[in-house]
DOPA-982039 format. One line per 5 residues: number of its first residue (from 1); their letters; for each residue z, x, y of N, C-alpha, C, O, CB. Coordinates in Angstrom, 3 decimals, padded with zeros to 6 digits. Glycine has a CB too. Layout:
<nodes>
NUM> a> Z:X:Y:Z:X:Y:Z:X:Y:Z:X:Y:Z:X:Y  ...
</nodes>
This chain:
<nodes>
1> eppgp> 023.772:-024.087:-020.754:024.205:-024.280:-022.129:023.567:-023.245:-023.038:022.413:-022.869:-022.830:023.865:-025.690:-022.607  024.293:-022.782:-024.035:023.678:-021.852:-024.987:022.628:-022.570:-025.827:022.709:-023.781:-026.032:024.750:-021.217:-025.900  021.643:-021.818:-026.309:020.604:-022.430:-027.148:021.197:-023.082:-028.387:022.258:-022.687:-028.870:019.570:-021.385:-027.561  020.493:-024.088:-028.892:020.925:-024.786:-030.103:020.600:-023.981:-031.350:020.386:-022.772:-031.267:020.272:-026.162:-030.187  020.561:-024.634:-032.503:020.282:-023.950:-033.768:018.915:-023.254:-033.723:017.938:-023.814:-033.227:020.331:-024.952:-034.944
6> ggaid> 018.868:-022.030:-034.246:017.616:-021.276:-034.288:017.171:-020.772:-032.929:016.031:-020.330:-032.788:016.535:-022.122:-034.876  018.034:-020.825:-031.924:017.684:-020.330:-030.595:016.928:-021.334:-029.739:016.538:-021.006:-028.619:016.870:-019.093:-030.724  016.709:-022.544:-030.231:015.959:-023.550:-029.483:016.812:-024.129:-028.365:018.024:-024.296:-028.508:015.475:-024.669:-030.415  016.165:-024.429:-027.264:016.829:-025.058:-026.127:016.333:-026.489:-026.041:015.129:-026.735:-026.114:016.559:-024.279:-024.793  017.239:-027.425:-025.889:016.862:-028.830:-025.761:016.357:-029.061:-024.342:017.125:-028.982:-023.382:018.066:-029.776:-026.094
11> lgaqs> 015.073:-029.343:-024.214:014.472:-029.568:-022.905:014.449:-031.034:-022.507:013.940:-031.391:-021.445:013.076:-029.024:-022.886  014.998:-031.874:-023.359:015.064:-033.301:-023.048:013.699:-033.877:-022.743:012.743:-033.662:-023.489:015.990:-033.541:-021.879  013.608:-034.613:-021.641:012.369:-035.282:-021.249:011.260:-034.292:-020.874:010.097:-034.681:-020.770:012.636:-036.214:-020.083  011.608:-033.028:-020.672:010.609:-032.029:-020.277:009.930:-031.365:-021.466:009.015:-030.564:-021.277:011.254:-030.972:-019.418  010.356:-031.678:-022.685:009.813:-030.991:-023.861:008.312:-031.228:-024.025:007.590:-030.318:-024.433:010.545:-031.449:-025.115
16> grwaa> 007.836:-032.417:-023.719:006.399:-032.702:-023.802:005.603:-031.888:-022.786:004.555:-031.328:-023.106:006.143:-034.194:-023.583  006.111:-031.831:-021.571:005.440:-031.027:-020.527:005.422:-029.559:-020.925:004.420:-028.869:-020.736:006.147:-031.198:-019.154  006.541:-029.085:-021.479:006.649:-027.682:-021.892:005.611:-027.348:-022.969:004.926:-026.330:-022.877:008.071:-027.382:-022.415  005.497:-028.201:-023.980:004.536:-027.981:-025.061:003.103:-028.020:-024.523:002.275:-027.195:-024.910:004.721:-029.039:-026.172  002.808:-028.961:-023.643:001.465:-029.062:-023.060:001.144:-027.836:-022.209:000.020:-027.336:-022.238:001.342:-030.340:-022.211
21> fqerh> 002.127:-027.351:-021.455:001.948:-026.152:-020.633:001.621:-024.950:-021.509:000.686:-024.202:-021.227:003.211:-025.873:-019.796  002.398:-024.773:-022.571:002.160:-023.653:-023.496:000.760:-023.737:-024.109:000.038:-022.742:-024.175:003.227:-023.643:-024.615  000.392:-024.938:-024.555:-000.906:-025.104:-025.209:-002.055:-024.884:-024.229:-003.024:-024.195:-024.546:-001.012:-026.497:-025.832  -001.943:-025.470:-023.040:-002.988:-025.367:-022.034:-003.245:-023.910:-021.634:-004.388:-023.516:-021.404:-002.612:-026.190:-020.806  -002.187:-023.124:-021.555:-002.319:-021.724:-021.124:-002.319:-020.737:-022.293:-002.379:-019.523:-022.098:-001.192:-021.372:-020.171
26> rlsce> -002.250:-021.282:-023.511:-002.246:-020.469:-024.730:-001.151:-019.389:-024.667:-001.413:-018.198:-024.832:-003.633:-019.811:-024.941  000.059:-019.844:-024.425:001.210:-018.954:-024.292:002.237:-019.230:-025.376:002.439:-020.374:-025.783:001.850:-019.106:-022.912  002.883:-018.166:-025.838:004.041:-018.358:-026.709:005.176:-018.896:-025.854:005.083:-018.909:-024.627:004.453:-017.023:-027.430  006.226:-019.332:-026.490:007.388:-019.830:-025.755:007.942:-018.740:-024.836:008.257:-019.002:-023.675:008.483:-020.318:-026.733  008.058:-017.516:-025.362:008.584:-016.406:-024.559:007.668:-016.081:-023.389:008.146:-015.837:-022.281:008.773:-015.164:-025.429
31> eaarl> 006.356:-016.073:-023.618:005.407:-015.783:-022.537:005.468:-016.847:-021.447:005.415:-016.522:-020.260:003.980:-015.685:-023.090  005.579:-018.109:-021.836:005.663:-019.197:-020.865:006.951:-019.092:-020.058:006.944:-019.265:-018.840:005.586:-020.561:-021.570  008.057:-018.807:-020.744:009.336:-018.665:-020.044:009.285:-017.503:-019.054:009.785:-017.620:-017.935:010.482:-018.454:-021.054  008.683:-016.381:-019.459:008.587:-015.219:-018.561:007.745:-015.563:-017.337:008.114:-015.216:-016.215:007.979:-014.001:-019.303  006.630:-016.235:-017.542:005.764:-016.626:-016.436:006.519:-017.493:-015.430:006.444:-017.258:-014.224:004.535:-017.375:-016.962
36> llday> 007.239:-018.485:-015.924:007.965:-019.382:-015.035:009.148:-018.692:-014.358:009.411:-018.932:-013.179:008.449:-020.591:-015.808  009.862:-017.838:-015.091:010.969:-017.094:-014.481:010.468:-016.129:-013.420:011.062:-016.012:-012.348:011.750:-016.331:-015.549  009.365:-015.433:-013.722:008.786:-014.522:-012.729:008.396:-015.276:-011.464:008.671:-014.822:-010.353:007.559:-013.798:-013.311  007.754:-016.431:-011.636:007.320:-017.222:-010.488:008.519:-017.637:-009.630:008.421:-017.680:-008.404:006.543:-018.467:-010.959  009.635:-017.937:-010.268:010.836:-018.339:-009.538:011.540:-017.142:-008.910:011.861:-017.160:-007.722:011.793:-019.075:-010.465
41> eyrgl> 011.782:-016.098:-009.709:012.540:-014.943:-009.227:011.782:-014.121:-008.186:012.391:-013.527:-007.296:012.911:-014.060:-010.388  010.469:-014.088:-008.298:009.668:-013.270:-007.389:008.871:-014.130:-006.420:007.748:-013.789:-006.049:008.727:-012.370:-008.178  009.461:-015.248:-006.016:008.814:-016.180:-005.100:008.321:-015.438:-003.857:009.063:-014.659:-003.259:009.785:-017.315:-004.704  007.091:-015.678:-003.479:006.521:-015.036:-002.298:005.897:-013.685:-002.599:005.288:-013.071:-001.723:007.578:-014.873:-001.250  006.044:-013.222:-003.826:005.474:-011.941:-004.215:004.325:-012.174:-005.182:004.205:-013.246:-005.775:006.548:-011.027:-004.848
46> vkhtg> 003.487:-011.167:-005.335:002.406:-011.246:-006.309:002.586:-010.133:-007.326:003.196:-009.102:-007.043:001.015:-011.150:-005.620  002.046:-010.359:-008.507:002.101:-009.323:-009.532:000.855:-008.458:-009.390:-000.268:-008.917:-009.600:002.204:-009.942:-010.972  001.078:-007.201:-009.031:000.008:-006.215:-008.964:000.045:-005.440:-010.277:001.119:-005.212:-010.834:000.166:-005.257:-007.711  -001.102:-005.041:-010.764:-001.167:-004.135:-011.908:-001.924:-002.902:-011.477:-002.725:-002.939:-010.543:-001.845:-004.807:-013.143  -001.662:-001.808:-012.167:-002.346:-000.580:-011.817:-002.079:000.504:-012.827:-001.480:000.270:-013.877:-001.936:-000.119:-010.450
51> gchcg> -002.535:001.700:-012.492:-002.330:002.824:-013.389:-003.068:004.059:-012.934:-003.586:004.131:-011.819:-002.757:002.463:-014.776  -003.100:005.018:-013.818:-003.750:006.293:-013.536:-005.259:006.170:-013.740:-005.759:005.098:-014.081:-003.173:007.408:-014.433  -005.970:007.252:-013.533:-007.428:007.244:-013.635:-007.924:007.040:-015.066:-008.856:006.270:-015.295:-007.983:008.535:-013.088  -007.306:007.727:-016.028:-007.801:007.662:-017.412:-007.318:006.429:-018.160:-007.822:006.135:-019.244:-007.377:008.897:-018.167  -006.352:005.701:-017.607:-005.856:004.482:-018.239:-004.711:004.694:-019.209:-004.226:003.732:-019.806:-006.961:003.817:-018.948
56> avrfe> -004.267:005.931:-019.380:-003.155:006.195:-020.296:-001.842:005.620:-019.769:-000.971:005.249:-020.555:-003.007:007.697:-020.527  -001.694:005.543:-018.447:-000.489:005.010:-017.810:-000.861:003.707:-017.114:-001.776:003.670:-016.291:000.128:006.039:-016.793  -000.144:002.639:-017.452:-000.363:001.329:-016.841:000.995:000.733:-016.464:001.994:000.946:-017.150:-001.146:000.374:-017.810  001.010:-000.012:-015.365:002.252:-000.625:-014.894:001.942:-001.940:-014.209:000.795:-002.248:-013.886:003.008:000.318:-013.934  003.021:-002.720:-013.995:002.936:-003.902:-013.145:004.072:-003.818:-012.143:005.133:-003.263:-012.430:003.006:-005.231:-013.982
61> vwasa> 003.840:-004.370:-010.981:004.836:-004.339:-009.921:004.723:-005.630:-009.117:003.629:-006.082:-008.781:004.651:-003.087:-009.005  005.878:-006.207:-008.821:005.934:-007.400:-007.988:006.210:-006.969:-006.560:007.232:-006.345:-006.275:007.020:-008.398:-008.493  005.284:-007.309:-005.658:005.418:-006.942:-004.244:004.609:-007.929:-003.419:003.885:-008.764:-003.962:004.941:-005.469:-003.983  004.736:-007.828:-002.136:003.962:-008.676:-001.242:002.478:-008.367:-001.402:002.104:-007.268:-001.813:004.406:-008.480:000.226  001.647:-009.334:-001.077:000.197:-009.091:-001.032:-000.149:-008.273:000.211:-001.215:-007.662:000.287:-000.595:-010.437:-001.037
66> dlhvf> 000.765:-008.268:001.183:000.628:-007.479:002.406:001.564:-006.285:002.289:002.782:-006.431:002.389:000.950:-008.334:003.691  000.995:-005.108:002.077:001.789:-003.917:001.768:002.158:-003.115:003.007:001.347:-002.942:003.916:001.037:-003.036:000.808  003.396:-002.626:003.028:003.899:-001.708:004.050:003.912:-000.326:003.405:004.788:-000.018:002.596:005.345:-002.131:004.582  002.949:000.493:003.764:002.729:001.780:003.114:003.192:002.916:004.024:002.934:002.914:005.228:001.240:001.956:002.745  003.877:003.879:003.426:004.319:005.060:004.165:003.333:006.196:003.978:002.861:006.461:002.872:005.721:005.492:003.716
71> ncncs> 003.034:006.861:005.082:002.203:008.055:005.086:003.111:009.202:005.536:003.378:009.375:006.725:000.929:007.894:006.032  003.573:009.972:004.566:004.554:011.031:004.820:003.834:012.362:005.017:002.814:012.628:004.381:005.575:011.133:003.653  004.375:013.191:005.901:003.781:014.498:006.152:004.611:015.652:005.587:004.450:016.794:006.018:003.594:014.691:007.631  005.502:015.369:004.621:006.253:016.462:004.000:005.282:017.327:003.195:004.113:016.974:003.037:007.404:015.912:003.086  005.761:018.437:002.698:004.862:019.393:002.047:004.139:018.808:000.834:002.931:018.997:000.691:005.639:020.614:001.623
76> ictkk> 004.853:018.103:-000.035:004.186:017.599:-001.241:003.321:016.383:-000.949:002.236:016.253:-001.514:005.216:017.249:-002.303  003.778:015.493:-000.080:002.964:014.318:000.245:001.674:014.729:000.954:000.628:014.114:000.744:003.762:013.338:001.125  001.741:015.754:001.780:000.543:016.254:002.442:-000.431:016.822:001.422:-001.624:016.520:001.469:000.905:017.318:003.482  000.061:017.636:000.508:-000.814:018.243:-000.507:-001.437:017.184:-001.418:-002.608:017.289:-001.783:-000.025:019.256:-001.351  -000.661:016.174:-001.781:-001.146:015.131:-002.707:-001.789:013.961:-001.989:-002.365:013.082:-002.630:-000.006:014.622:-003.561
81> qnrhf> -001.699:013.935:-000.648:-002.138:012.756:000.110:-001.422:011.517:-000.420:-002.031:010.473:-000.650:-003.686:012.576:000.017  -000.110:011.665:-000.606:000.721:010.608:-001.168:001.058:009.555:-000.127:001.857:009.791:000.778:001.996:011.190:-001.748  000.445:008.400:-000.267:000.808:007.218:000.515:001.379:006.223:-000.488:000.841:006.051:-001.581:-000.437:006.613:001.318  002.480:005.566:-000.103:003.157:004.713:-001.068:003.928:003.597:-000.388:004.288:003.688:000.785:004.090:005.533:-001.927  004.175:002.532:-001.162:005.097:001.485:-000.734:006.251:001.495:-001.725:006.094:001.920:-002.869:004.394:000.066:-000.665
86> ivpas> 007.406:001.027:-001.282:008.637:001.136:-002.075:009.055:-000.236:-002.585:009.027:-001.225:-001.852:009.776:001.768:-001.239  009.445:-000.275:-003.861:009.934:-001.503:-004.482:011.212:-001.202:-005.266:011.430:-000.064:-005.682:008.851:-002.124:-005.412  012.061:-002.219:-005.470:013.230:-002.040:-006.335:012.790:-001.793:-007.780:011.736:-002.270:-008.200:014.159:-003.277:-006.259  013.580:-001.066:-008.522:013.271:-000.796:-009.931:013.112:-002.083:-010.727:012.328:-002.130:-011.675:014.364:000.067:-010.558  013.847:-003.133:-010.355:013.775:-004.398:-011.086:012.417:-005.083:-010.953:012.103:-005.981:-011.734:014.857:-005.331:-010.600
91> rfkll> 011.615:-004.676:-009.986:010.300:-005.282:-009.796:009.168:-004.428:-010.365:007.993:-004.728:-010.151:010.059:-005.526:-008.325  009.515:-003.384:-011.075:008.531:-002.467:-011.651:008.671:-002.454:-013.163:009.783:-002.436:-013.691:008.700:-001.037:-011.077  007.539:-002.463:-013.860:007.577:-002.370:-015.312:006.453:-001.449:-015.781:005.280:-001.685:-015.494:007.452:-003.777:-015.965  006.823:-000.414:-016.494:005.841:000.470:-017.111:005.332:-000.230:-018.359:006.106:-000.509:-019.275:006.452:001.882:-017.448  004.048:-000.514:-018.403:003.460:-001.238:-019.523:003.068:-000.311:-020.661:003.205:-000.661:-021.833:002.254:-002.017:-019.061
96> kgadn> 002.578:000.874:-020.313:002.239:001.854:-021.339:002.142:003.236:-020.710:001.906:003.381:-019.511:000.914:001.481:-022.043  002.330:004.245:-021.551:002.136:005.620:-021.109:003.381:006.425:-020.838:003.283:007.519:-020.283:001.342:005.615:-019.916  004.560:005.929:-021.209:005.790:006.690:-020.953:005.700:008.083:-021.563:006.170:009.056:-020.971:007.016:005.945:-021.516  005.103:008.179:-022.734:004.982:009.467:-023.407:003.885:010.339:-022.794:003.758:011.515:-023.136:004.705:009.254:-024.883  003.097:009.761:-021.893:002.017:010.521:-021.257:002.364:010.929:-019.829:001.518:011.454:-019.104:000.735:009.704:-021.257
101> lttyt> 003.616:010.684:-019.425:004.063:011.070:-018.088:004.798:012.400:-018.141:005.490:012.707:-019.111:004.968:009.985:-017.480  004.637:013.162:-017.106:005.428:014.370:-016.928:005.967:014.341:-015.502:005.444:013.613:-014.658:004.580:015.673:-017.205  006.994:015.115:-015.231:007.676:015.043:-013.941:007.755:016.410:-013.285:008.009:017.423:-013.937:009.077:014.466:-014.109  007.531:016.412:-011.987:007.682:017.614:-011.175:008.767:017.343:-010.141:008.761:016.296:-009.493:006.328:018.021:-010.489  009.688:018.268:-009.983:010.703:018.168:-008.930:010.773:019.500:-008.194:010.317:020.525:-008.701:012.103:017.783:-009.522
106> fnthr> 011.338:019.478:-007.012:011.552:020.705:-006.239:012.670:020.448:-005.237:013.162:019.325:-005.127:010.236:021.163:-005.509  013.061:021.456:-004.527:014.076:021.374:-003.471:015.348:020.694:-003.983:016.083:021.304:-004.758:013.521:020.610:-002.253  015.634:019.446:-003.574:016.869:018.769:-003.996:016.754:018.182:-005.402:017.767:017.812:-005.995:017.222:017.660:-003.008  015.573:018.094:-005.929:015.277:017.532:-007.257:015.619:016.049:-007.371:015.719:015.520:-008.478:016.035:018.299:-008.317  015.798:015.376:-006.237:016.082:013.931:-006.268:014.817:013.121:-006.482:014.808:012.156:-007.246:016.763:013.489:-004.971
111> aqhtf> 013.748:013.518:-005.803:012.469:012.826:-005.999:011.918:013.242:-007.356:011.913:014.422:-007.707:011.446:013.156:-004.846  011.459:012.258:-008.105:010.873:012.504:-009.429:009.380:012.202:-009.333:008.963:011.046:-009.405:011.566:011.623:-010.549  008.587:013.250:-009.171:007.139:013.100:-009.018:006.513:013.021:-010.403:006.228:014.044:-011.027:006.528:014.282:-008.195  006.300:011.793:-010.879:005.741:011.586:-012.215:004.227:011.482:-012.114:003.688:010.904:-011.170:006.336:010.314:-012.881  003.562:012.048:-013.099:002.109:011.948:-013.129:001.610:012.002:-014.557:002.309:012.454:-015.464:001.471:013.063:-012.299
116> cktcg> 000.380:011.529:-014.739:-000.234:011.461:-016.057:-000.584:012.864:-016.542:-001.200:013.641:-015.812:-001.492:010.568:-016.027  -000.191:013.188:-017.773:-000.489:014.497:-018.357:-001.980:014.693:-018.595:-002.460:015.825:-018.644:000.263:014.669:-019.664  -002.715:013.592:-018.744:-004.143:013.695:-019.061:-005.001:013.870:-017.808:-005.764:014.831:-017.709:-004.597:012.457:-019.825  -004.881:012.950:-016.854:-005.760:012.996:-015.678:-005.090:013.550:-014.427:-005.773:013.861:-013.451:-006.276:011.623:-015.384  -003.767:013.678:-014.439:-003.057:014.261:-013.305:-002.745:013.313:-012.162:-002.209:013.744:-011.142:-003.836:015.371:-012.782
121> vqsfy> -003.063:012.039:-012.303:-002.854:011.084:-011.214:-001.404:010.620:-011.175:-000.812:010.276:-012.197:-003.792:009.877:-011.367  -000.847:010.619:-009.958:000.483:010.056:-009.734:000.296:008.655:-009.185:-000.024:008.485:-008.008:001.336:010.944:-008.755  000.491:007.654:-010.023:000.325:006.272:-009.568:001.634:005.680:-009.061:001.631:004.672:-008.354:-000.226:005.410:-010.696  002.747:006.300:-009.418:004.065:005.900:-008.920:005.003:007.083:-009.072:004.711:008.032:-009.800:004.614:004.644:-009.682  006.134:007.020:-008.379:007.154:008.064:-008.508:008.483:007.526:-008.010:008.543:006.434:-007.444:006.752:009.342:-007.722
126> tprsn> 009.541:008.280:-008.217:010.858:007.901:-007.711:011.110:008.690:-006.432:011.308:009.903:-006.494:011.986:008.166:-008.777  011.106:008.028:-005.269:011.254:008.744:-004.004:012.686:009.185:-003.729:013.649:008.546:-004.154:010.774:007.879:-002.875  012.796:010.276:-003.020:014.113:010.794:-002.624:014.852:009.780:-001.755:016.071:009.648:-001.859:013.965:012.133:-001.868  014.132:009.073:-000.909:014.768:008.090:-000.016:015.317:006.900:-000.776:016.260:006.255:-000.317:013.779:007.608:001.029  014.741:006.597:-001.932:015.105:005.416:-002.698:015.134:005.750:-004.191:014.262:005.310:-004.941:014.119:004.260:-002.416
131> pdgyg> 016.133:006.525:-004.625:016.182:006.909:-006.035:016.446:005.748:-006.986:016.364:005.912:-008.203:017.233:007.944:-006.229  016.765:004.572:-006.435:016.971:003.375:-007.247:015.741:002.477:-007.239:015.820:001.305:-007.606:018.184:002.601:-006.746  014.608:003.027:-006.821:013.373:002.257:-006.755:012.178:003.115:-007.110:012.312:004.203:-007.670:013.192:001.657:-005.372  011.015:002.606:-006.775:009.769:003.315:-007.053:008.885:003.322:-005.819:008.844:002.351:-005.062:009.028:002.676:-008.239  008.185:004.420:-005.627:007.127:004.514:-004.633:005.817:004.307:-005.378:005.506:005.052:-006.308:007.155:005.897:-003.866
136> iaphc> 005.059:003.314:-004.981:003.831:002.944:-005.677:002.631:003.340:-004.819:002.593:003.046:-003.624:003.806:001.420:-005.993  001.666:003.998:-005.421:000.439:004.374:-004.719:-000.494:003.166:-004.665:-000.983:002.724:-005.705:-000.260:005.584:-005.418  -000.747:002.625:-003.477:-001.569:001.421:-003.399:-002.995:001.633:-003.897:-003.637:000.693:-004.366:-001.604:000.925:-001.982  -003.490:002.858:-003.796:-004.855:003.147:-004.258:-004.943:003.186:-005.789:-006.038:003.310:-006.338:-005.335:004.484:-003.677  -003.809:003.082:-006.478:-003.804:003.023:-007.947:-003.641:001.594:-008.466:-003.534:001.381:-009.674:-002.684:003.899:-008.503
141> lddgt> -003.622:000.617:-007.559:-003.543:-000.782:-007.967:-004.937:-001.292:-008.314:-005.934:-000.864:-007.735:-002.907:-001.648:-006.851  -004.985:-002.216:-009.272:-006.238:-002.870:-009.611:-006.675:-003.749:-008.442:-005.842:-004.212:-007.664:-006.095:-003.706:-010.912  -007.958:-003.972:-008.322:-008.511:-004.801:-007.253:-008.065:-006.255:-007.380:-007.817:-006.755:-008.477:-010.033:-004.722:-007.260  -007.970:-006.921:-006.227:-007.815:-008.367:-006.226:-006.490:-008.938:-005.789:-006.400:-010.148:-005.579:-008.076:-008.841:-007.527  -005.445:-008.125:-005.639:-004.143:-008.708:-005.285:-003.626:-008.265:-003.919:-002.689:-008.870:-003.397:-003.127:-008.349:-006.333
146> vqtii> -004.205:-007.240:-003.336:-003.755:-006.751:-002.025:-004.564:-007.435:-000.940:-005.795:-007.431:-000.969:-003.894:-005.201:-001.919  -003.852:-008.030:000.032:-004.539:-008.670:001.159:-004.698:-007.693:002.314:-005.800:-007.487:002.822:-003.771:-009.921:001.626  -003.572:-007.087:002.727:-003.617:-006.140:003.846:-002.703:-004.958:003.554:-001.782:-005.036:002.741:-003.203:-006.831:005.175  -002.992:-003.863:004.244:-002.137:-002.680:004.171:-001.840:-002.237:005.591:-002.743:-001.970:006.384:-002.811:-001.527:003.346  -000.552:-002.168:005.892:-000.097:-001.621:007.167:000.507:-000.257:006.845:001.394:-000.147:005.997:000.950:-002.583:007.898
151> tedin> 000.028:000.769:007.519:000.497:002.126:007.248:001.418:002.593:008.359:001.115:002.450:009.544:-000.686:003.093:007.094  002.547:003.152:007.953:003.520:003.706:008.898:003.678:005.190:008.607:003.990:005.580:007.483:004.898:002.967:008.802  003.460:006.014:009.627:003.692:007.446:009.475:005.185:007.709:009.453:005.946:007.095:010.201:003.011:008.245:010.610  005.599:008.628:008.590:006.999:009.038:008.538:007.034:010.556:008.557:006.262:011.214:007.859:007.725:008.467:007.270  007.937:011.110:009.362:008.005:012.551:009.549:008.829:013.207:008.440:010.014:013.491:008.609:008.602:012.882:010.920
156> gkewe> 008.186:013.435:007.328:008.850:014.061:006.198:009.147:015.538:006.401:009.926:016.123:005.647:008.018:013.892:004.983  008.539:016.144:007.406:008.852:017.548:007.724:010.292:017.655:008.223:010.938:018.693:008.082:007.863:018.111:008.794  010.777:016.567:008.806:012.188:016.462:009.217:012.786:015.279:008.454:013.245:014.305:009.051:012.335:016.271:010.798  012.771:015.383:007.132:013.088:014.282:006.247:014.441:013.651:006.536:014.525:012.437:006.723:013.047:014.749:004.835  015.503:014.451:006.577:016.855:013.899:006.773:016.934:013.074:008.048:017.469:011.965:008.043:017.896:015.027:006.820
161> kavre> 016.403:013.612:009.139:016.420:012.907:010.420:015.585:011.627:010.341:016.026:010.571:010.795:015.892:013.821:011.546  014.401:011.717:009.776:013.512:010.562:009.703:014.140:009.421:008.901:014.079:008.266:009.320:012.176:010.965:009.080  014.734:009.731:007.772:015.333:008.692:006.935:016.599:008.141:007.587:016.866:006.942:007.510:015.653:009.244:005.532  017.367:009.002:008.222:018.584:008.554:008.908:018.243:007.588:010.045:018.961:006.613:010.266:019.371:009.765:009.458  017.162:007.851:010.758:016.801:007.039:011.922:015.961:005.810:011.565:015.850:004.882:012.366:016.046:007.888:012.915
166> hktir> 015.375:005.800:010.376:014.536:004.660:009.996:015.435:003.462:009.699:016.435:003.596:008.995:013.641:005.005:008.758  015.093:002.324:010.218:015.973:001.155:010.125:015.943:000.454:008.767:016.913:-000.217:008.414:015.603:000.172:011.187  014.863:000.588:007.996:014.768:-000.211:006.779:014.442:000.547:005.507:014.556:-000.040:004.431:013.762:-001.235:006.969  014.045:001.807:005.555:013.517:002.476:004.375:014.514:002.477:003.208:014.112:002.253:002.066:013.131:003.900:004.725  015.777:002.721:003.464:016.750:002.785:002.367:016.973:001.429:001.684:017.376:001.376:000.522:018.074:003.311:002.890
171> dmskp> 016.712:000.346:002.402:016.916:-000.987:001.836:015.697:-001.499:001.067:015.764:-002.556:000.440:017.262:-001.961:002.938  014.594:-000.768:001.110:013.380:-001.259:000.468:013.471:-001.279:-001.044:012.675:-001.954:-001.697:012.217:-000.424:000.880  014.410:-000.564:-001.609:014.566:-000.583:-003.077:015.660:-001.546:-003.520:016.014:-001.587:-004.698:014.881:000.824:-003.597  016.190:-002.312:-002.590:017.207:-003.312:-002.933:016.521:-004.626:-003.279:015.605:-005.055:-002.577:018.216:-003.512:-001.764  016.966:-005.273:-004.372:016.334:-006.556:-004.750:016.534:-007.625:-003.701:016.066:-008.750:-003.870:016.886:-007.049:-006.075
</nodes>
């Protein structure tokens, strides 16, 4: 049903619980709704937060507490020691620092290597394999939400072949 007058939703018998929940957690109505929607939509996932070294860039990402990280040996990943896990764009939110990001591209220009203009850290980027998602650097996540990391080597020196033969990489950015 659409909201009533003034945007209010009639919660019926749940209105008391809703008010108590908001008060107990010191949340606005919008914050409480977001918390509950996130818990439902991202069931089984945890909210990780992270960012660059200087703190100018901050983000949140919903992913498993057990991360599947790729260790690529292509030219740029080797130079940057880029290890990353892939998430759909819908599970990533840039909290601050959009104006402090700059982008480097090369070759096909599909991968968008974003990094902080101040400290130079790439905490996330748009991978060529998944241009509809994000590659997140697990070492740029804040402590406390990662349980395990499983690392899989991927032969980025033969990128087309590796991605064609990999059974799941292209689907990792799908919600």
